[in-house]
PAGU-123771 format. One record per residue (C-alpha): x, y, z; residue in one letter. Coordinates in Angstrom, 1 decimal. Example, Ala and Ser with C-alpha at 12.3 -4.5 7.8 and 13.67 -1.06 7.14 Angstrom:
// residues 2
R:xx:yy:zz:aa
R:12.3:-4.5:7.8:A;
R:13.7:-1.1:7.1:S;
// end
This chain:
// residues 565
R:xx:yy:zz:aa
R:139.3:53.5:194.7:M;
R:135.6:53.6:194.5:Y;
R:133.1:53.5:191.4:V;
R:129.8:54.5:192.2:N;
R:130.3:53.6:195.8:D;
R:131.8:50.2:195.0:V;
R:135.3:49.3:196.0:A;
R:137.4:48.2:193.0:V;
R:140.6:46.6:192.9:P;
R:143.3:48.2:191.1:L;
R:145.3:46.5:188.0:L;
R:147.9:48.8:188.0:Y;
R:149.2:52.0:189.7:V;
R:151.9:54.4:189.2:S;
R:152.4:58.1:190.2:P;
R:150.4:59.2:186.9:G;
R:148.4:56.4:186.0:Q;
R:145.6:54.1:187.6:I;
R:144.3:51.1:185.9:N;
R:141.2:49.1:187.0:F;
R:138.2:47.5:186.0:Q;
R:134.3:48.9:186.0:V;
R:132.8:46.7:188.6:P;
R:130.4:44.4:186.6:W;
R:127.4:45.5:188.8:Q;
R:127.8:49.4:187.5:A;
R:124.7:50.4:185.6:V;
R:124.8:52.5:182.5:A;
R:124.5:56.0:182.8:G;
R:126.3:58.8:184.9:Q;
R:128.8:57.4:187.2:G;
R:131.4:58.7:189.8:S;
R:135.1:57.8:190.7:V;
R:136.7:58.7:193.7:V;
R:140.6:57.7:194.9:V;
R:141.4:57.4:198.4:M;
R:144.9:57.1:199.4:S;
R:145.5:56.8:203.2:G;
R:143.5:59.5:204.8:S;
R:143.5:61.6:201.4:D;
R:140.4:61.4:199.1:I;
R:140.3:62.9:195.9:S;
R:137.1:65.0:194.4:G;
R:134.6:63.1:192.9:F;
R:134.9:62.7:189.2:V;
R:131.9:62.2:186.8:R;
R:132.0:59.4:184.1:V;
R:129.5:58.6:181.7:Q;
R:129.1:54.3:181.8:I;
R:127.9:53.0:178.4:A;
R:126.6:49.5:177.9:P;
R:129.3:49.0:175.2:A;
R:132.3:51.0:174.6:A;
R:134.7:48.4:172.3:P;
R:138.5:49.0:172.0:G;
R:140.6:46.6:170.4:L;
R:144.2:45.7:171.3:F;
R:146.6:45.9:168.5:A;
R:147.9:42.6:167.2:G;
R:145.2:40.4:165.3:V;
R:146.6:36.4:165.9:L;
R:146.0:33.6:163.6:S;
R:144.0:31.5:166.3:S;
R:146.0:28.3:165.4:A;
R:149.3:29.8:164.8:W;
R:149.5:32.0:167.9:G;
R:152.6:34.5:168.0:S;
R:154.3:36.0:166.6:P;
R:151.5:37.2:163.9:P;
R:151.6:35.7:160.7:R;
R:149.7:36.4:157.7:P;
R:146.2:34.7:157.8:V;
R:144.0:33.1:155.0:H;
R:140.7:32.7:154.2:A;
R:138.8:29.8:156.1:G;
R:141.2:30.3:159.2:E;
R:140.1:31.9:162.8:Y;
R:141.6:35.0:164.1:I;
R:141.8:36.2:167.4:T;
R:141.1:39.6:168.5:I;
R:141.6:41.1:172.2:Y;
R:139.7:44.0:173.2:A;
R:137.9:45.9:176.3:T;
R:134.7:47.6:176.6:G;
R:132.1:44.8:175.3:L;
R:129.7:44.7:177.8:G;
R:128.1:42.3:180.2:P;
R:128.7:38.5:179.9:V;
R:127.4:35.2:181.2:D;
R:129.0:33.9:184.4:N;
R:131.5:36.8:185.2:P;
R:134.3:36.4:187.7:P;
R:134.7:39.0:190.6:P;
R:135.6:42.3:189.4:T;
R:139.3:42.6:188.7:G;
R:139.7:38.9:188.8:A;
R:140.4:36.2:185.5:T;
R:138.2:33.6:184.9:L;
R:138.9:30.2:186.7:P;
R:140.7:27.3:184.5:D;
R:138.6:26.1:181.6:A;
R:135.7:28.4:182.5:A;
R:133.9:30.4:179.9:L;
R:131.7:33.4:180.1:A;
R:130.3:34.5:176.9:A;
R:129.2:38.0:175.9:L;
R:125.3:38.6:176.3:Q;
R:125.7:40.9:173.3:M;
R:126.8:39.3:170.2:M;
R:129.4:41.2:168.4:P;
R:129.7:41.8:164.6:A;
R:133.1:41.9:163.5:V;
R:134.4:43.1:159.5:T;
R:137.4:42.4:158.1:I;
R:138.4:44.3:155.1:G;
R:134.5:45.4:155.3:N;
R:133.4:41.7:154.9:V;
R:131.2:40.3:157.9:P;
R:133.4:37.7:159.3:G;
R:131.8:34.7:161.2:T;
R:132.2:35.1:164.9:V;
R:132.7:31.8:166.4:A;
R:133.0:32.9:170.1:F;
R:132.9:36.0:172.0:A;
R:133.4:36.6:175.6:G;
R:136.0:37.1:178.4:L;
R:139.4:35.9:177.3:A;
R:140.2:32.3:179.1:P;
R:143.1:32.1:181.2:P;
R:146.2:30.0:179.6:G;
R:146.2:31.6:176.2:P;
R:145.3:35.3:177.4:N;
R:148.3:37.4:177.3:P;
R:146.6:40.1:179.0:Y;
R:144.5:40.6:182.4:S;
R:141.1:40.7:184.1:A;
R:138.6:42.5:182.0:G;
R:140.0:41.5:178.6:V;
R:137.7:39.8:175.9:Y;
R:138.5:37.6:173.2:E;
R:136.6:37.3:169.7:I;
R:137.3:34.4:167.5:N;
R:136.5:35.0:163.9:V;
R:136.2:33.0:160.8:L;
R:137.8:35.0:157.8:V;
R:135.3:34.9:155.1:P;
R:136.2:33.5:151.5:P;
R:135.6:36.9:149.7:N;
R:138.2:39.0:152.3:T;
R:140.6:41.2:150.6:P;
R:144.0:40.6:150.5:T;
R:147.1:42.7:151.9:G;
R:149.5:43.6:154.5:D;
R:147.1:46.0:156.3:S;
R:143.3:44.8:156.1:V;
R:141.3:46.4:158.6:P;
R:139.4:44.9:161.3:V;
R:136.3:46.6:163.2:V;
R:134.0:45.3:166.1:V;
R:130.7:46.6:166.7:T;
R:128.9:46.1:169.9:V;
R:125.4:47.4:170.7:G;
R:125.5:49.6:167.5:G;
R:128.8:51.0:169.1:V;
R:132.0:50.8:166.6:Q;
R:135.4:50.2:167.6:S;
R:138.5:51.4:166.6:N;
R:140.0:49.5:163.6:S;
R:143.2:47.6:163.7:I;
R:144.8:45.7:160.9:N;
R:145.6:42.3:160.0:V;
R:147.6:40.9:157.5:A;
R:145.5:38.7:155.1:I;
R:147.2:36.2:152.3:A;
R:146.1:34.5:149.2:G;
R:145.5:30.8:149.0:G;
R:145.5:28.3:151.8:S;
R:147.8:28.0:154.9:A;
R:149.5:24.8:155.2:S;
R:148.5:22.3:157.8:S;
R:150.1:22.6:161.2:V;
R:151.2:18.9:161.5:A;
R:151.1:15.9:159.3:K;
R:152.2:12.4:160.2:F;
R:151.2:8.7:159.8:L;
R:150.4:6.6:163.0:E;
R:149.9:2.8:163.8:L;
R:146.5:1.5:165.2:G;
R:144.9:-1.8:166.2:P;
R:145.9:-4.5:164.2:N;
R:148.5:-2.8:162.4:G;
R:146.1:0.1:160.7:A;
R:148.1:3.0:159.3:V;
R:146.5:6.0:159.7:I;
R:147.4:9.6:158.3:A;
R:146.5:12.9:160.5:R;
R:146.6:16.1:159.6:A;
R:146.1:19.1:161.8:I;
R:144.8:22.4:160.0:T;
R:143.8:25.9:160.8:S;
R:141.8:25.9:157.7:E;
R:138.0:24.8:157.9:N;
R:138.2:22.0:155.5:T;
R:140.3:19.1:155.5:C;
R:143.4:18.9:153.1:P;
R:143.7:16.3:150.1:A;
R:145.7:13.4:150.6:I;
R:148.0:11.6:147.9:T;
R:147.9:7.9:147.8:I;
R:149.9:6.2:145.4:D;
R:149.1:9.4:143.1:G;
R:145.6:9.1:143.6:A;
R:144.3:12.2:145.7:S;
R:141.3:12.4:148.1:K;
R:140.1:14.5:150.7:A;
R:140.8:13.3:154.4:M;
R:138.0:13.0:156.7:Q;
R:137.1:15.0:159.8:T;
R:138.1:13.4:163.1:R;
R:137.3:16.5:165.1:A;
R:135.9:19.9:164.6:T;
R:137.1:23.3:166.0:P;
R:135.6:24.3:169.1:T;
R:136.4:27.8:170.2:L;
R:138.1:29.2:172.2:P;
R:140.3:26.2:173.2:F;
R:140.6:24.3:170.2:Y;
R:140.5:26.0:166.8:P;
R:142.0:23.9:164.7:V;
R:140.4:21.0:162.6:L;
R:141.8:17.3:163.1:S;
R:141.8:15.2:160.0:C;
R:142.4:11.3:159.1:E;
R:142.1:9.0:156.4:A;
R:143.1:5.2:156.6:A;
R:146.3:4.0:154.2:I;
R:145.4:0.5:152.4:P;
R:147.7:-2.2:152.6:N;
R:150.2:-2.4:150.0:G;
R:150.6:1.5:149.8:T;
R:153.6:2.6:148.0:Q;
R:153.3:6.3:148.6:S;
R:151.6:9.0:150.8:V;
R:152.0:12.5:150.9:A;
R:149.6:15.7:152.3:I;
R:150.1:19.2:150.7:E;
R:153.4:17.8:148.8:G;
R:154.7:16.4:151.8:Q;
R:155.7:12.8:151.9:A;
R:155.2:10.9:154.9:L;
R:157.4:7.7:155.5:A;
R:155.4:4.6:155.3:L;
R:156.0:1.1:157.7:P;
R:158.4:-1.3:156.7:V;
R:158.1:-4.9:157.8:G;
R:160.5:-5.4:160.3:N;
R:162.0:-2.2:161.2:P;
R:165.9:-2.2:162.0:Q;
R:165.9:1.5:163.4:R;
R:163.4:2.4:166.2:I;
R:163.7:5.8:168.0:T;
R:162.0:6.3:171.3:V;
R:160.9:9.7:173.2:L;
R:159.1:10.1:176.4:G;
R:157.7:12.8:178.6:D;
R:158.6:15.4:175.9:T;
R:156.5:18.4:177.2:G;
R:157.7:21.4:179.5:C;
R:156.6:21.5:182.9:R;
R:154.6:24.5:184.2:M;
R:152.5:23.5:187.0:D;
R:151.8:24.9:190.8:S;
R:154.8:23.5:192.2:S;
R:157.6:24.2:189.4:S;
R:158.3:26.1:185.9:S;
R:160.6:25.0:183.3:Q;
R:162.3:27.4:181.0:G;
R:160.3:26.5:177.8:C;
R:161.9:29.2:175.6:Y;
R:165.4:28.2:177.1:D;
R:167.1:25.4:174.7:P;
R:169.2:24.2:177.7:K;
R:166.6:23.9:180.1:A;
R:164.0:22.6:177.8:W;
R:165.9:20.8:174.7:P;
R:163.1:19.2:172.8:L;
R:164.1:20.7:169.6:A;
R:167.4:19.2:169.7:A;
R:166.1:15.8:170.7:V;
R:164.1:15.6:167.8:A;
R:166.4:17.2:165.2:A;
R:169.2:14.3:166.3:N;
R:166.1:11.6:166.2:A;
R:165.8:12.6:162.7:I;
R:169.6:12.1:162.4:A;
R:169.1:8.6:163.2:T;
R:166.9:7.9:159.9:N;
R:164.4:6.1:162.2:P;
R:162.0:3.6:160.2:Q;
R:159.6:3.9:163.4:L;
R:159.0:6.3:166.2:L;
R:157.5:5.3:169.8:I;
R:156.6:8.0:172.1:H;
R:156.0:6.6:175.7:N;
R:153.7:9.2:176.6:G;
R:153.0:12.6:178.5:D;
R:153.2:15.3:175.6:Y;
R:151.5:18.1:177.5:H;
R:152.8:19.5:180.5:Y;
R:152.2:23.3:180.8:R;
R:149.3:23.3:183.0:E;
R:149.8:26.6:185.1:A;
R:150.9:29.9:184.6:Q;
R:154.7:30.5:184.2:C;
R:156.4:31.3:187.8:F;
R:157.6:35.2:187.4:T;
R:161.1:34.1:188.9:T;
R:161.5:31.7:185.6:V;
R:162.1:34.2:182.9:P;
R:162.6:31.4:180.3:G;
R:158.8:30.6:180.1:C;
R:157.4:34.3:180.6:A;
R:154.5:34.7:178.2:G;
R:154.1:30.8:177.4:S;
R:150.3:29.6:177.1:P;
R:149.2:27.3:179.6:W;
R:146.1:25.1:180.3:G;
R:144.5:22.6:178.1:Y;
R:144.0:23.9:174.9:N;
R:145.3:24.0:171.4:W;
R:148.2:26.7:172.1:D;
R:149.8:24.4:174.6:V;
R:149.6:21.1:172.4:W;
R:151.2:23.3:169.6:R;
R:153.8:24.6:171.9:E;
R:154.5:21.2:173.6:D;
R:154.3:19.1:170.9:L;
R:153.5:19.9:167.3:F;
R:155.9:22.8:166.9:K;
R:159.1:21.2:168.3:P;
R:158.2:18.1:166.6:L;
R:157.2:19.6:163.1:Q;
R:159.9:18.0:161.1:N;
R:160.3:14.8:163.1:L;
R:156.7:14.0:162.7:L;
R:156.8:13.1:159.1:A;
R:160.1:11.0:159.3:A;
R:158.7:8.0:160.2:A;
R:155.4:6.3:161.3:P;
R:154.5:6.7:165.2:W;
R:153.1:4.7:167.6:V;
R:151.8:6.8:170.4:V;
R:151.1:5.7:173.9:T;
R:148.7:7.7:176.1:R;
R:150.6:9.2:179.3:G;
R:148.9:10.4:182.9:N;
R:149.0:13.9:181.6:H;
R:146.7:12.9:178.7:E;
R:144.0:11.5:181.5:S;
R:140.2:13.1:181.6:C;
R:140.8:15.3:183.9:D;
R:143.9:17.1:182.4:R;
R:144.8:16.7:178.6:A;
R:142.5:14.1:177.7:G;
R:140.5:15.8:175.3:E;
R:143.5:16.9:173.1:G;
R:144.8:13.1:173.5:W;
R:141.8:11.8:171.6:F;
R:141.7:15.0:169.3:R;
R:145.0:14.8:167.9:F;
R:146.7:11.5:168.9:L;
R:144.7:8.2:169.6:D;
R:144.7:6.0:166.6:P;
R:141.1:4.7:167.2:R;
R:138.0:6.5:166.1:P;
R:137.1:9.9:167.6:M;
R:134.9:8.9:171.0:P;
R:132.2:11.0:171.9:S;
R:133.3:11.8:174.9:A;
R:136.8:11.4:176.8:C;
R:137.4:7.8:177.7:Q;
R:139.0:7.1:181.3:I;
R:140.0:3.4:180.4:Y;
R:140.5:2.5:176.7:T;
R:141.3:-1.1:175.6:D;
R:144.9:-2.8:174.8:P;
R:145.2:-3.3:171.4:Y;
R:148.1:-5.1:169.5:S;
R:150.0:-3.9:166.6:I;
R:152.1:-6.2:164.6:P;
R:155.3:-5.0:163.4:I;
R:157.1:-7.7:161.1:G;
R:157.8:-10.4:163.8:S;
R:157.4:-8.2:166.7:L;
R:154.0:-7.8:168.4:Q;
R:153.4:-4.2:170.1:L;
R:150.7:-4.4:172.6:I;
R:149.5:-0.7:173.8:E;
R:148.2:-0.6:177.5:L;
R:146.8:2.7:178.5:D;
R:148.0:3.3:181.8:S;
R:146.8:6.7:182.0:A;
R:144.5:6.0:185.1:E;
R:146.8:3.7:187.0:A;
R:147.7:5.0:190.3:D;
R:151.3:4.9:191.4:D;
R:150.9:4.6:195.4:A;
R:147.5:3.9:196.0:V;
R:145.4:0.7:195.3:L;
R:142.2:1.9:194.4:Y;
R:139.6:-1.2:193.8:P;
R:137.9:0.5:190.7:D;
R:141.3:0.8:189.0:Q;
R:142.4:-2.7:190.1:I;
R:139.2:-4.4:188.6:A;
R:139.4:-2.3:185.2:A;
R:143.2:-3.5:184.6:Y;
R:142.6:-6.8:186.0:Q;
R:140.1:-6.9:182.5:Q;
R:143.1:-5.3:180.7:Q;
R:145.7:-7.8:181.7:F;
R:143.0:-10.6:181.0:A;
R:142.9:-9.4:177.4:K;
R:146.2:-8.8:176.9:I;
R:146.7:-12.9:178.1:Q;
R:144.5:-13.4:175.2:Q;
R:146.3:-11.6:172.5:M;
R:150.2:-11.8:173.2:A;
R:151.9:-13.7:171.1:G;
R:155.4:-15.1:171.5:S;
R:157.5:-12.3:170.8:N;
R:155.5:-9.1:172.8:A;
R:156.3:-5.7:173.8:W;
R:154.0:-4.1:176.3:I;
R:153.9:-0.1:175.9:L;
R:152.5:1.5:178.9:T;
R:153.3:4.9:179.9:H;
R:153.7:3.7:183.7:R;
R:156.3:1.3:184.5:P;
R:154.7:-1.8:185.9:I;
R:158.0:-2.4:188.0:W;
R:160.4:0.5:188.6:G;
R:161.4:2.8:191.0:V;
R:160.6:6.7:190.9:R;
R:161.6:8.9:194.0:S;
R:161.9:6.0:196.3:N;
R:158.3:4.7:195.1:L;
R:158.0:1.2:194.2:N;
R:155.7:1.7:191.2:A;
R:153.2:0.8:189.9:N;
R:150.9:-0.2:192.8:A;
R:147.5:-0.5:190.7:V;
R:149.3:-2.4:187.8:L;
R:151.1:-4.6:189.8:Q;
R:148.3:-5.6:191.9:A;
R:145.9:-6.0:188.7:A;
R:148.6:-8.2:187.2:S;
R:149.5:-9.9:189.9:Q;
R:152.9:-9.5:188.8:N;
R:152.6:-12.3:186.1:S;
R:152.7:-11.7:182.5:L;
R:152.1:-13.9:179.4:P;
R:155.3:-16.1:178.6:S;
R:155.6:-14.2:175.3:G;
R:156.2:-10.9:176.6:V;
R:159.9:-10.0:176.4:G;
R:159.7:-6.4:177.6:L;
R:158.2:-3.8:179.2:I;
R:158.5:-0.2:177.8:L;
R:157.5:2.9:179.6:S;
R:158.2:6.6:180.4:G;
R:156.7:8.4:183.3:H;
R:159.9:8.6:185.1:T;
R:162.2:11.3:183.9:H;
R:165.2:9.3:183.0:T;
R:166.7:6.3:181.2:F;
R:166.7:3.3:183.2:Q;
R:166.2:-0.4:182.9:T;
R:165.6:-3.4:185.3:F;
R:166.7:-6.8:185.4:D;
R:165.1:-9.2:187.7:F;
R:165.2:-12.6:189.6:S;
R:163.2:-14.9:189.0:P;
R:163.4:-14.2:185.4:A;
R:160.6:-12.2:183.8:R;
R:160.1:-9.4:181.4:S;
R:162.6:-6.5:181.8:P;
R:161.4:-3.0:182.3:Q;
R:163.3:-0.3:180.0:L;
R:162.0:3.5:180.7:I;
R:162.8:6.2:178.5:I;
R:161.0:9.3:179.8:G;
R:164.0:12.2:179.5:N;
R:162.9:13.7:176.4:S;
R:162.0:17.1:177.8:G;
R:160.2:17.6:181.1:D;
R:162.3:18.5:184.3:N;
R:164.7:15.4:184.8:L;
R:164.0:12.9:187.7:A;
R:166.6:12.6:190.8:S;
R:166.8:8.8:191.3:Q;
R:167.8:7.1:194.2:P;
R:170.9:4.8:194.2:T;
R:169.8:1.1:193.7:I;
R:172.6:-1.6:194.2:A;
R:171.8:-4.8:192.3:P;
R:171.9:-8.0:194.2:G;
R:171.2:-6.3:197.7:T;
R:167.7:-8.0:197.6:G;
R:165.7:-5.2:196.8:M;
R:162.3:-6.1:195.7:L;
R:160.0:-4.6:192.9:I;
R:157.0:-6.4:192.5:G;
R:158.0:-9.7:194.3:N;
R:161.3:-10.0:192.4:A;
R:164.6:-9.1:192.9:S;
R:166.5:-6.6:190.9:V;
R:170.1:-8.3:189.7:V;
R:171.1:-5.7:187.5:D;
R:169.9:-1.9:186.9:T;
R:171.0:1.1:185.1:L;
R:170.1:4.9:185.5:S;
R:171.0:7.5:183.1:V;
R:170.3:10.9:183.8:S;
R:170.4:14.0:181.4:G;
R:168.1:14.8:178.5:F;
R:168.0:12.6:175.4:G;
R:166.3:9.8:173.6:F;
R:166.8:6.2:172.6:S;
R:167.4:3.9:169.6:T;
R:166.6:0.4:169.5:M;
R:168.3:-1.8:167.0:T;
R:167.5:-5.8:166.3:P;
R:170.4:-8.6:165.8:A;
R:169.9:-11.6:163.8:S;
R:170.2:-13.8:166.9:D;
R:167.0:-12.1:168.1:G;
R:168.5:-9.9:170.3:S;
R:168.2:-6.2:170.7:W;
R:171.0:-3.3:171.0:T;
R:169.5:-0.4:173.0:I;
R:171.5:3.0:173.0:V;
R:170.9:5.9:175.4:S;
R:171.7:9.2:173.7:K;
R:171.9:12.5:175.0:D;
R:170.1:15.6:173.4:S;
R:173.1:16.2:171.0:G;
R:172.9:12.6:169.8:G;
R:175.6:11.4:171.5:N;
R:175.7:8.0:172.9:T;
R:175.7:7.6:176.8:N;
R:174.7:4.0:177.4:A;
R:174.3:0.7:175.5:T;
R:172.1:-2.1:176.5:C;
R:171.6:-5.7:175.2:T;
R:168.1:-6.9:175.4:F;
R:167.6:-10.7:174.8:R;
R:164.6:-13.0:176.1:S;
R:164.4:-12.3:179.9:T;
R:167.2:-10.4:180.6:T;
R:168.9:-6.4:179.9:I;
R:172.4:-6.0:180.6:T;
R:174.0:-2.3:180.0:C;
R:177.3:-0.6:179.9:S;
R:178.4:3.2:179.8:K;
// end
């Protein structure tokens, strides 16, 4: 097919219909269209090419809540998909969608009315891939619903570009304010307790601390089109007896938790090599894992990292993830983490570990917006300093290993982590665990992990470090060593595709980081784990499947960890 003698790619062809995109270089005015099929050539069809001819697709969405459509409130962003809005900056080739994370803004800013009330346009341009459910040539407009918008089930939305008005589509507008998408407490450096809320409204919610209400502070403002939500936080003073956000009580820390529940590697994998059935509860059972984790009545929740996995479009051969968002944006954070863990978030305070999927070249922006317990940095941080969290008599030391390569000894990484381990040497007390996403000592796909961390630490940790708790390998796994040193516990089986582990025979002289493996256990299957202290200083670690059933029990004390199925 040719438009004004320019060949255009076809988006859809049937015996009675051809869909195509008018080429970007087409000039407004009289044009022609001709179709060629083999040696057959159609007659020329005259068309009028306009600078803009806006047409809206049905189905206005809440930018924060996505699909299925739900009533929106004043102060929320809505997403409108459209065609015919005119030229953009940075256009892709005709017939193609934008590259990942690229933007192409409209050259003529549209005006949008909602119930005849002007809305504030935050972004207008080609719909970026990932959240975009359509194809090439589709535009996206993000509009803030104004406070005086009329309510109702069918409030009309109209877009005007260059003086040309679109068709009218309807959106349901509800009164009042939308409840926050997520509310939780997390523990930060030196035991700081931080309340977090992620809201679709344009102001932070109030938090009630010991009966007194105050506004939460903004952590990260929305940036459209990728992050249409507001991240809010508040410091919780020592001695606080009760905390609630929007009437929902949040469980406060306890001095010596008797019930710790651990998850790791929870997201649903969609990358260039494979797609997981994200909407199939058997293929991705995180909702069941979360429900059964709540049933353990946790007093502390630990996440070993890797929250965000939907990095590429779902394979057409995997119907279980059809229509899923992908890429580095709020839609994926919502689907991979905040929606399936919505009820678990408030069950207990969280200690969160940064995973390699949250590195700066991947989902790092979301990590700092939503999860990192320290002040919001001005830009994504490749490395962050270790910090200590006192939990009664136990000390948790967070080591950010997002950048530590498993196999390649990069000199700059080794130097950075040498500094990290030097700080850990100074801060570690007599009863410490190191929490780090990548195992220092482990086996994944026959790879002796982690090369950078082993080189930086010289396989020597402070004497008070009793345990290394990690994820990254998608299984439940333990390693006990000779000469005796901190055991390695891996819990990374809570959602992503499970790992296929090699068989390791203890006592055969297998070396990991210059020590022999004297005892090890690997448990396949999705699940999570619980950790319970005993009066003699030991801990009972129970590996549970996604249904909450026990599949292995381990005892950890001092420098040993032993297990039985």
